[in-house]
Backbone as CSV, one residue per row, in Angstrom:
resi,resn,N_x,N_y,N_z,CA_x,CA_y,CA_z,C_x,C_y,C_z
1,GLN,-17.276,1.768,7.538,-16.617,3.134,7.096,-15.164,3.092,7.818
2,VAL,-14.326,2.950,6.686,-12.846,3.262,6.977,-12.214,4.328,6.071
3,GLN,-11.377,5.068,6.574,-10.878,5.954,5.811,-9.080,5.764,5.852
4,LEU,-8.546,6.004,4.579,-7.219,5.715,4.569,-6.613,6.966,4.009
5,VAL,-5.560,7.490,4.669,-4.833,8.764,4.264,-3.391,8.358,3.976
6,GLU,-2.925,8.731,2.701,-1.595,8.385,2.439,-0.775,9.690,2.265
7,SER,0.716,9.337,2.473,1.498,10.504,2.327,2.914,9.719,1.802
8,GLY,3.790,10.908,1.321,5.043,10.511,0.870,5.377,10.204,-0.401
9,GLY,4.458,10.302,-1.190,4.647,10.338,-2.628,5.415,11.726,-3.228
10,GLY,6.048,11.189,-4.684,6.803,12.469,-5.006,7.747,12.092,-6.054
11,LEU,8.649,12.722,-6.448,9.882,12.791,-7.448,10.934,12.277,-6.867
12,VAL,11.534,11.013,-7.628,12.968,10.758,-7.058,13.544,10.108,-8.523
13,GLN,14.908,10.086,-8.167,15.724,9.843,-9.502,15.896,8.210,-9.215
14,VAL,16.425,7.656,-10.515,16.613,6.219,-10.596,17.362,5.873,-9.515
15,GLY,17.218,4.749,-8.783,18.112,4.367,-7.703,17.855,4.930,-6.559
16,GLY,17.014,5.862,-6.538,16.636,6.745,-5.062,15.813,5.926,-4.451
17,SER,15.308,6.346,-3.200,14.327,5.642,-2.262,13.311,6.683,-1.696
18,LEU,12.039,6.265,-1.383,10.991,7.052,-1.034,10.251,6.088,-0.165
19,ARG,9.502,6.795,0.799,8.769,5.987,1.907,7.400,6.684,1.776
20,LEU,6.445,5.533,1.605,5.030,5.809,1.770,4.427,5.602,3.155
21,SER,3.605,6.350,3.546,2.773,6.037,4.633,1.591,6.095,4.469
22,CYS,0.618,5.443,5.400,-0.878,5.261,5.152,-1.372,4.834,6.602
23,ALA,-2.291,5.939,6.867,-3.244,5.641,8.333,-4.579,5.525,8.008
24,ALA,-5.053,4.630,8.739,-6.213,3.957,8.653,-7.111,4.544,9.800
25,SER,-8.225,4.935,9.702,-9.244,5.211,10.912,-10.577,5.011,10.542
26,GLY,-11.364,4.519,11.534,-12.867,4.399,11.378,-13.067,3.013,12.076
27,SER,-13.934,2.252,11.449,-14.361,0.872,11.939,-13.360,-0.306,11.505
28,ILE,-12.245,-0.204,12.094,-11.426,-1.194,11.735,-11.230,-2.514,12.786
29,PHE,-11.400,-3.656,12.160,-11.291,-4.828,12.901,-9.989,-5.144,13.372
30,SER,-9.807,-5.846,14.389,-8.244,-6.230,14.724,-7.600,-7.091,13.711
31,ILE,-8.220,-8.001,12.859,-7.732,-8.772,12.000,-8.181,-8.307,10.672
32,ASN,-7.010,-7.839,10.151,-7.343,-7.422,8.634,-6.046,-7.443,7.783
33,THR,-5.901,-7.099,6.636,-4.834,-7.093,5.777,-4.851,-5.585,5.250
34,MET,-3.621,-4.895,5.281,-3.441,-3.704,4.623,-2.285,-3.923,3.400
35,GLY,-2.136,-2.947,2.491,-1.078,-3.107,1.707,-1.110,-1.898,0.717
36,TRP,-0.218,-2.303,-0.467,-0.034,-1.097,-1.495,-0.535,-1.684,-2.729
37,TYR,-1.038,-1.076,-3.513,-1.377,-1.333,-4.972,-0.737,-0.111,-5.810
38,ARG,-0.512,-0.453,-7.144,-0.107,0.721,-8.115,-0.955,0.475,-9.380
39,GLN,-1.021,1.616,-10.048,-1.582,1.695,-11.506,-0.867,2.644,-12.020
40,ALA,-0.137,2.338,-13.229,0.261,3.312,-14.258,-0.547,3.404,-15.170
41,PRO,-0.369,4.567,-16.160,-1.258,4.877,-17.059,-1.350,3.904,-18.112
42,GLY,-2.563,3.428,-18.541,-2.821,2.454,-19.480,-2.575,0.808,-18.899
43,LYS,-2.198,0.931,-17.497,-2.245,-0.476,-17.258,-3.231,-0.835,-16.052
44,GLN,-2.932,-2.261,-15.946,-3.960,-2.687,-14.845,-3.376,-2.344,-13.487
45,ARG,-4.351,-2.340,-12.439,-3.864,-2.185,-11.152,-3.059,-3.488,-10.590
46,GLU,-1.889,-3.130,-9.921,-0.978,-4.150,-9.615,-0.715,-4.389,-8.154
47,LEU,-0.740,-5.254,-7.506,-0.527,-5.814,-6.087,1.021,-5.376,-5.992
48,VAL,1.462,-4.506,-5.149,2.808,-4.079,-4.589,3.155,-4.993,-3.576
49,ALA,2.439,-4.832,-2.573,2.874,-5.624,-1.130,1.625,-5.743,-0.230
50,THR,1.434,-6.603,0.400,0.386,-6.774,1.696,1.054,-7.263,2.839
51,ILE,0.209,-7.018,3.862,0.896,-7.375,5.142,-0.469,-7.549,6.255
52,THR,-0.698,-8.714,6.901,-1.645,-8.968,7.681,-1.411,-8.430,8.914
53,SER,-2.469,-8.300,9.740,-2.263,-7.981,11.237,-1.439,-8.720,11.976
54,GLY,-1.266,-10.146,11.615,-0.247,-11.053,12.232,0.985,-11.048,11.381
55,THR,1.227,-10.105,10.687,2.499,-9.538,10.079,3.131,-10.702,8.847
56,VAL,2.106,-11.509,8.260,2.184,-12.378,7.250,2.455,-11.310,5.883
57,ILE,3.781,-11.265,5.259,3.756,-10.278,4.084,3.911,-11.199,2.818
58,TYR,3.528,-10.347,1.839,3.399,-10.952,0.538,3.744,-9.854,-0.287
59,TYR,4.759,-9.872,-1.385,5.461,-9.023,-2.136,5.170,-9.327,-3.687
60,GLY,4.884,-8.354,-4.425,4.763,-8.729,-5.830,6.025,-9.103,-6.349
61,ASP,6.084,-9.762,-7.549,7.572,-10.206,-7.951,8.342,-8.890,-8.404
62,SER,7.721,-8.147,-8.855,8.657,-6.973,-9.357,9.003,-5.926,-8.255
63,VAL,8.784,-6.317,-7.128,9.490,-5.227,-6.334,10.143,-6.000,-5.120
64,LYS,10.311,-7.434,-5.103,10.778,-8.139,-4.196,12.357,-7.827,-4.078
65,GLY,12.840,-7.750,-3.054,14.278,-7.336,-2.841,14.505,-5.858,-2.788
66,ARG,13.515,-5.174,-3.093,13.611,-3.693,-3.140,12.715,-2.841,-2.197
67,PHE,11.635,-3.402,-2.045,10.556,-2.820,-1.165,10.405,-3.374,0.080
68,THR,9.897,-2.773,1.125,9.835,-3.471,2.409,8.344,-2.824,2.878
69,ILE,7.400,-3.632,3.408,6.413,-3.236,3.842,6.314,-3.450,5.309
70,SER,5.752,-2.559,6.063,5.585,-2.943,7.506,4.432,-2.201,8.097
71,ARG,3.908,-2.605,9.442,2.766,-2.047,10.117,2.747,-1.653,11.463
72,ASP,2.072,-0.980,11.946,1.796,-0.724,13.426,0.443,-0.797,13.735
73,ASN,-0.142,-2.287,14.391,-1.304,-2.570,14.720,-1.984,-1.449,15.463
74,ALA,-1.167,-1.045,16.401,-1.783,-0.108,17.392,-2.182,1.207,16.800
75,LYS,-1.720,1.503,15.776,-1.813,2.845,15.165,-2.633,2.695,13.967
76,ASN,-3.045,1.342,13.353,-3.607,1.047,12.113,-2.853,1.680,10.942
77,SER,-1.593,1.732,10.799,-0.907,2.382,9.889,-0.025,1.257,9.317
78,VAL,0.378,1.683,7.806,1.327,0.677,7.086,2.365,1.653,6.434
79,THR,3.535,1.116,6.125,4.570,1.748,5.390,5.069,0.997,4.638
80,LEU,5.466,1.755,3.357,6.326,1.045,2.152,7.562,1.904,2.120
81,GLN,8.455,1.023,2.532,9.953,1.571,2.221,10.460,1.202,0.817
82,MET,10.605,2.056,-0.071,10.971,1.757,-1.361,12.324,1.949,-1.850
83,SER,13.333,1.231,-2.111,14.682,1.515,-2.427,14.882,0.994,-3.807
84,ASN,16.112,1.412,-4.329,16.655,1.096,-5.678,15.229,1.348,-6.688
85,LEU,14.820,2.447,-6.769,13.657,2.537,-7.582,13.958,2.725,-8.994
86,LYS,13.042,2.346,-10.090,13.104,2.131,-11.366,12.242,2.911,-11.981
87,PRO,12.360,3.381,-13.288,11.442,4.070,-13.983,10.121,3.372,-14.030
88,GLU,10.060,1.923,-14.152,8.925,1.322,-14.056,8.134,1.185,-12.699
89,ASP,8.592,1.823,-11.774,7.937,1.854,-10.502,7.079,3.124,-10.623
90,THR,7.183,4.100,-11.553,6.330,5.341,-11.631,4.923,4.732,-11.859
91,ALA,4.121,5.337,-10.764,2.558,5.089,-10.851,1.883,5.729,-9.766
92,VAL,0.760,5.460,-9.742,-0.140,6.091,-8.624,-0.226,4.906,-7.566
93,TYR,0.192,5.067,-6.413,0.165,3.957,-5.393,-0.897,4.447,-4.501
94,TYR,-1.539,3.154,-4.264,-2.936,3.283,-3.403,-2.580,2.204,-2.102
95,CYS,-3.163,2.963,-1.057,-3.167,2.124,0.080,-4.388,1.377,0.117
96,ASN,-4.641,0.310,0.716,-5.515,-0.552,0.921,-5.603,-1.349,2.173
97,LEU,-7.052,-1.428,2.684,-7.479,-2.240,3.890,-8.589,-3.096,3.714
98,ARG,-8.263,-4.492,3.792,-9.366,-5.397,3.797,-9.733,-6.166,4.965
99,GLN,-10.916,-6.116,5.135,-11.271,-6.930,6.363,-12.646,-7.692,6.205
100,SER,-13.029,-8.322,7.212,-14.228,-9.184,7.098,-15.554,-8.203,6.971
101,GLY,-16.611,-8.516,5.954,-17.411,-7.742,5.990,-18.449,-7.458,7.016
102,ARG,-19.021,-6.263,7.058,-19.791,-5.860,8.104,-21.136,-6.550,7.909
103,PHE,-21.856,-6.504,9.044,-23.302,-7.353,9.104,-23.307,-8.811,8.798
104,GLY,-22.144,-9.212,8.763,-21.950,-10.948,8.841,-21.920,-11.228,7.445
105,ARG,-21.538,-10.362,6.425,-21.612,-10.460,4.973,-20.308,-11.395,4.666
106,LEU,-20.487,-12.196,3.823,-19.184,-13.153,3.429,-18.120,-12.414,2.732
107,ILE,-18.675,-11.712,2.008,-17.326,-10.779,1.122,-16.859,-9.781,2.033
108,ASP,-15.741,-9.838,1.799,-14.711,-8.693,2.710,-14.987,-7.320,2.023
109,ASP,-14.959,-6.428,3.072,-14.829,-5.071,2.963,-13.577,-4.552,2.419
110,ASN,-13.404,-3.857,1.477,-12.277,-3.223,0.867,-12.296,-2.035,0.846
111,TYR,-11.313,-1.414,1.416,-11.091,0.232,1.346,-10.073,0.825,0.675
112,TRP,-9.959,1.801,0.201,-8.753,2.414,-0.728,-8.700,3.834,-0.062
113,GLY,-7.316,4.182,-0.116,-6.833,5.665,0.017,-7.022,6.389,-1.522
114,GLN,-6.805,7.512,-1.508,-6.961,8.569,-2.634,-5.956,8.288,-3.437
115,GLY,-4.769,7.881,-3.488,-3.795,7.495,-4.101,-2.517,8.650,-4.097
116,THR,-1.315,8.372,-4.184,-0.492,9.318,-4.403,0.708,9.018,-5.352
117,GLN,1.160,9.857,-6.016,1.748,9.806,-7.250,3.341,9.522,-6.789
118,VAL,3.912,8.501,-7.332,5.399,8.469,-7.360,5.984,8.297,-8.854
119,THR,6.816,9.318,-8.956,7.462,9.434,-10.331,8.874,9.315,-10.118
120,VAL,9.520,8.355,-11.030,10.952,7.807,-10.937,11.697,8.429,-12.224
121,SER,12.475,9.216,-12.024,12.839,10.045,-13.292,14.493,9.310,-13.637
122,PRO,14.579,9.034,-15.011,15.477,8.506,-15.413,17.067,9.293,-15.209
């Protein structure tokens, strides 16, 4: 049982910046991966960025050089700093936490926030 609460979505003009934050609570293991995914209308969900508890980072190709992900392990929080925003960044952004399955299950447990809308206007 993990809960993720997102904040920071909103409206921004092309070239602007926005910061998304996500705080996790509940039964969180010390080793986990947190990140952000996004989904635009009619599109598949897309990985934006992930960061492990050991701070290994992966960025989707479309956001490399523009977005920065960071985390605070002590607070179980993750932040996405988005810069030089483009209209194609418009989507609902979802915070994600993945960790080893409970009860010794081999499949990881995967948790999602409720999503926050990011709209980039031309």
